[in-house]
TILUMKOL-410601 format. One record per residue (C-alpha): x, y, z; chain. Coordinates in steps of 0.05 Angstrom, whole numbers. Layout:
       px       py       pz   c
        X        Y        Z   A
...
% end
This chain:
       px       py       pz   c
     1200     -660    -1206   A
     1193     -597    -1248   A
     1174     -532    -1214   A
     1111     -498    -1238   A
     1129     -433    -1274   A
     1069     -397    -1243   A
     1079     -359    -1178   A
     1027     -344    -1125   A
     1027     -279    -1085   A
      983     -280    -1023   A
      961     -224     -977   A
      913     -239     -921   A
      878     -197     -869   A
      835     -220     -812   A
      773     -219     -857   A
      798     -237     -927   A
      852     -271     -967   A
      873     -238    -1033   A
      920     -267    -1084   A
      952     -255    -1151   A
      978     -308    -1200   A
     1040     -286    -1239   A
     1064     -322    -1302   A
     1121     -296    -1345   A
     1120     -229    -1308   A
     1046     -216    -1318   A
      988     -222    -1269   A
      945     -275    -1303   A
      894     -283    -1248   A
      872     -253    -1182   A
      817     -261    -1132   A
      796     -260    -1059   A
      763     -307    -1010   A
      728     -287     -946   A
      760     -311     -881   A
      709     -323     -825   A
      730     -300     -756   A
      734     -373     -734   A
      791     -383     -784   A
      836     -322     -772   A
      833     -273     -715   A
      885     -224     -689   A
      932     -249     -743   A
      931     -320     -717   A
      904     -379     -757   A
      857     -415     -709   A
      830     -466     -759   A
      890     -489     -798   A
      852     -544     -834   A
      801     -496     -863   A
      854     -444     -880   A
      891     -498     -918   A
      828     -518     -956   A
      818     -445     -976   A
      888     -442    -1004   A
      877     -509    -1039   A
      817     -479    -1075   A
      863     -427    -1105   A
      917     -479    -1122   A
      866     -524    -1157   A
      831     -467    -1195   A
      896     -439    -1224   A
      937     -502    -1231   A
      989     -481    -1179   A
     1014     -547    -1150   A
     1089     -543    -1137   A
     1088     -468    -1150   A
     1129     -419    -1109   A
     1090     -372    -1064   A
     1107     -305    -1034   A
     1067     -288     -972   A
     1050     -222     -939   A
     1052     -219     -864   A
     1000     -182     -822   A
     1020     -112     -802   A
      995     -118     -731   A
     1053     -165     -713   A
     1109     -126     -748   A
     1158      -89     -704   A
     1202      -34     -734   A
     1261       -9     -694   A
     1324       33     -707   A
     1388       -5     -688   A
     1460       19     -690   A
     1509      -29     -724   A
     1583      -26     -705   A
     1630       -4     -761   A
     1668      -70     -757   A
     1608     -112     -779   A
     1610     -123     -855   A
     1546     -118     -895   A
     1540     -192     -907   A
     1543     -207     -833   A
     1492     -156     -808   A
     1434     -206     -802   A
     1478     -254     -764   A
     1500     -198     -718   A
     1427     -180     -705   A
     1410     -251     -684   A
     1472     -254     -639   A
     1448     -191     -603   A
     1377     -213     -590   A
     1366     -212     -515   A
     1432     -176     -505   A
     1432     -107     -536   A
     1370     -117     -578   A
     1306     -132     -539   A
     1242     -152     -573   A
     1173     -166     -543   A
     1172     -238     -568   A
     1221     -296     -571   A
     1250     -328     -633   A
     1232     -274     -683   A
     1244     -273     -758   A
     1284     -210     -775   A
     1303     -169     -835   A
     1332      -99     -842   A
     1341      -38     -886   A
     1401        8     -886   A
     1391       81     -867   A
     1432      123     -915   A
     1497      155     -893   A
     1495      126     -823   A
     1513       66     -780   A
     1440       53     -766   A
     1391        3     -796   A
     1316       -5     -792   A
     1302      -73     -761   A
     1239     -110     -781   A
     1219     -166     -733   A
     1161     -215     -735   A
     1142     -273     -690   A
     1168     -337     -721   A
     1106     -375     -697   A
     1061     -338     -747   A
     1111     -346     -804   A
     1118     -421     -790   A
     1043     -429     -785   A
     1032     -396     -853   A
     1089     -433     -886   A
     1063     -500     -858   A
      993     -488     -885   A
     1018     -470     -954   A
     1066     -529     -956   A
     1008     -576     -942   A
      971     -543    -1000   A
     1029     -564    -1046   A
     1062     -495    -1049   A
     1134     -476    -1035   A
     1143     -410     -997   A
     1199     -371    -1029   A
     1195     -308     -987   A
     1154     -268     -938   A
     1143     -193     -936   A
     1105     -138     -900   A
     1051      -95     -932   A
     1083      -27     -922   A
     1142      -48     -965   A
     1096      -78    -1018   A
     1053      -15    -1020   A
     1114       29    -1028   A
     1137      -13    -1087   A
     1068       -6    -1119   A
     1069       69    -1109   A
     1141       76    -1134   A
     1123       36    -1197   A
     1075       90    -1220   A
     1108      152    -1190   A
     1178      166    -1165   A
     1174      204    -1099   A
     1208      272    -1096   A
     1272      275    -1055   A
     1244      320    -1001   A
     1176      286     -994   A
     1157      262     -925   A
     1101      213     -940   A
     1052      179     -894   A
     1026      114     -923   A
      958       98     -895   A
      932       28     -911   A
      860       32     -886   A
      827      -37     -884   A
      765      -67     -853   A
      805      -96     -795   A
      848      -35     -780   A
      893       20     -804   A
      968       11     -818   A
     1008       76     -818   A
     1080       82     -842   A
     1123      144     -850   A
     1170      144     -909   A
     1228      190     -926   A
     1279      177     -982   A
     1252      107     -995   A
     1261       84     -923   A
     1204       69     -874   A
     1218      112     -813   A
     1164       84     -767   A
     1102       40     -771   A
     1039       34     -728   A
      978      -10     -732   A
      911       14     -704   A
      861      -42     -697   A
      789      -29     -716   A
      738      -34     -660   A
      679      -36     -707   A
      637     -100     -697   A
      634     -147     -757   A
      558     -143     -758   A
      562      -70     -780   A
      575      -94     -851   A
      535     -126     -906   A
      575     -178     -944   A
      566     -202    -1015   A
      609     -254    -1050   A
      608     -266    -1124   A
      656     -283    -1181   A
      717     -287    -1137   A
      705     -220    -1103   A
      682     -202    -1033   A
      644     -137    -1024   A
      632     -103     -957   A
      584      -46     -946   A
      564       -9     -883   A
      493      -23     -862   A
      449       38     -868   A
      432       39     -794   A
      506       35     -775   A
      535       88     -822   A
      537      143     -768   A
      577       97     -722   A
      625       80     -779   A
      637      153     -794   A
      648      169     -720   A
      702      115     -721   A
      733      148     -783   A
      736      214     -746   A
      770      181     -687   A
      822      149     -731   A
      836      214     -768   A
      849      246     -700   A
      899      190     -687   A
      931      204     -755   A
      939      277     -735   A
      976      254     -672   A
     1021      208     -714   A
     1037      265     -761   A
     1060      306     -701   A
     1099      246     -676   A
     1134      240     -743   A
     1152      314     -744   A
     1177      322     -674   A
     1204      252     -657   A
     1222      218     -722   A
     1244      272     -771   A
     1314      297     -754   A
     1299      367     -779   A
     1228      370     -753   A
     1201      366     -823   A
     1126      356     -828   A
     1089      303     -868   A
     1081      332     -939   A
     1030      282     -965   A
      988      221     -950   A
      984      160     -995   A
      919      122     -983   A
      905       49     -998   A
      862       -8     -970   A
      795      -43     -975   A
      755        0     -927   A
      684        8     -956   A
      681       82     -939   A
      750       99     -966   A
      726      158    -1008   A
      696      189     -946   A
      762      176     -910   A
      801      212     -964   A
      757      273     -965   A
      753      279     -889   A
      828      268     -880   A
      847      320     -933   A
      801      371     -901   A
      820      359     -828   A
      895      344     -835   A
      907      400     -885   A
      953      359     -928   A
      943      327     -997   A
      915      257     -995   A
      924      215    -1058   A
      905      144    -1074   A
      963       97    -1084   A
      938       87    -1155   A
      876      101    -1196   A
      813       59    -1193   A
      852        1    -1222   A
      924      -21    -1224   A
      960      -50    -1284   A
      924     -106    -1322   A
      858      -82    -1294   A
      871     -106    -1224   A
      825      -70    -1174   A
      852      -17    -1127   A
      847      -60    -1065   A
      899     -108    -1094   A
      954      -55    -1088   A
      991      -95    -1035   A
      988     -159    -1076   A
     1012     -121    -1137   A
     1070      -90    -1098   A
     1086     -159    -1070   A
     1095     -184    -1141   A
     1147     -130    -1154   A
     1191     -158    -1099   A
     1259     -178    -1126   A
% end
């Protein structure tokens, strides 16, 4: 059976599934579908049948049967940890060494994780990325039933960095805080010299009924209800205070030379993101830039930055 030349790149949050269709290196289609709370909550698929049908809609619309898919995992389940690797372990055996040390010298908060890693330059240390295998298997199973073959899985802070790097090469001495501010929470990752140094996820406590929702032409639009806007902006202020704490954490606990964050890169689908940018820049006293302009390449909207970066994965 011949493999479909199209590839599907999927990013899903608790409230929405976004995707991009790549053919011959170009994004030929993109869209998003709303995910009711009964389908996905806290990163767990509770209604696998309905989730599968949502994916099948995309497969049928774009002719993607037997296509390969790359999936993006939810940030709230990703664990990032620094681990020392003995000198005698060759590069090609590092992942095997990590698995052999689980429960021995490497302790994680969940059993049977999926792991990956990134080298930290000029050192014997790696950054370990771990994710519960249950969630990976659940996603992979749903996509397989929808006639897709999962080629790889990734996390959003890596995808977003690729998207940023595509349009602008970071300076060598930049200490960047990537802030992916979405409806369901805020993912924060500190980067230095192309390596993520730490990552945190801050779940939103805003009720879902604070938002008006409109769906049309493959897009989902959220807007704060007029009577709830003050509560939404109070929440923004609280989260910016948490960002301030994380910037101090980066400087005094993560950066070896106590170097401060030099800039913030902002992305996400939060409806009040312009207010977020202005408030953060004023209160944190650091430049805040969007990960890209209003649109990405090929006219893809800003909120698809993670999907676009996912498609740059080698």
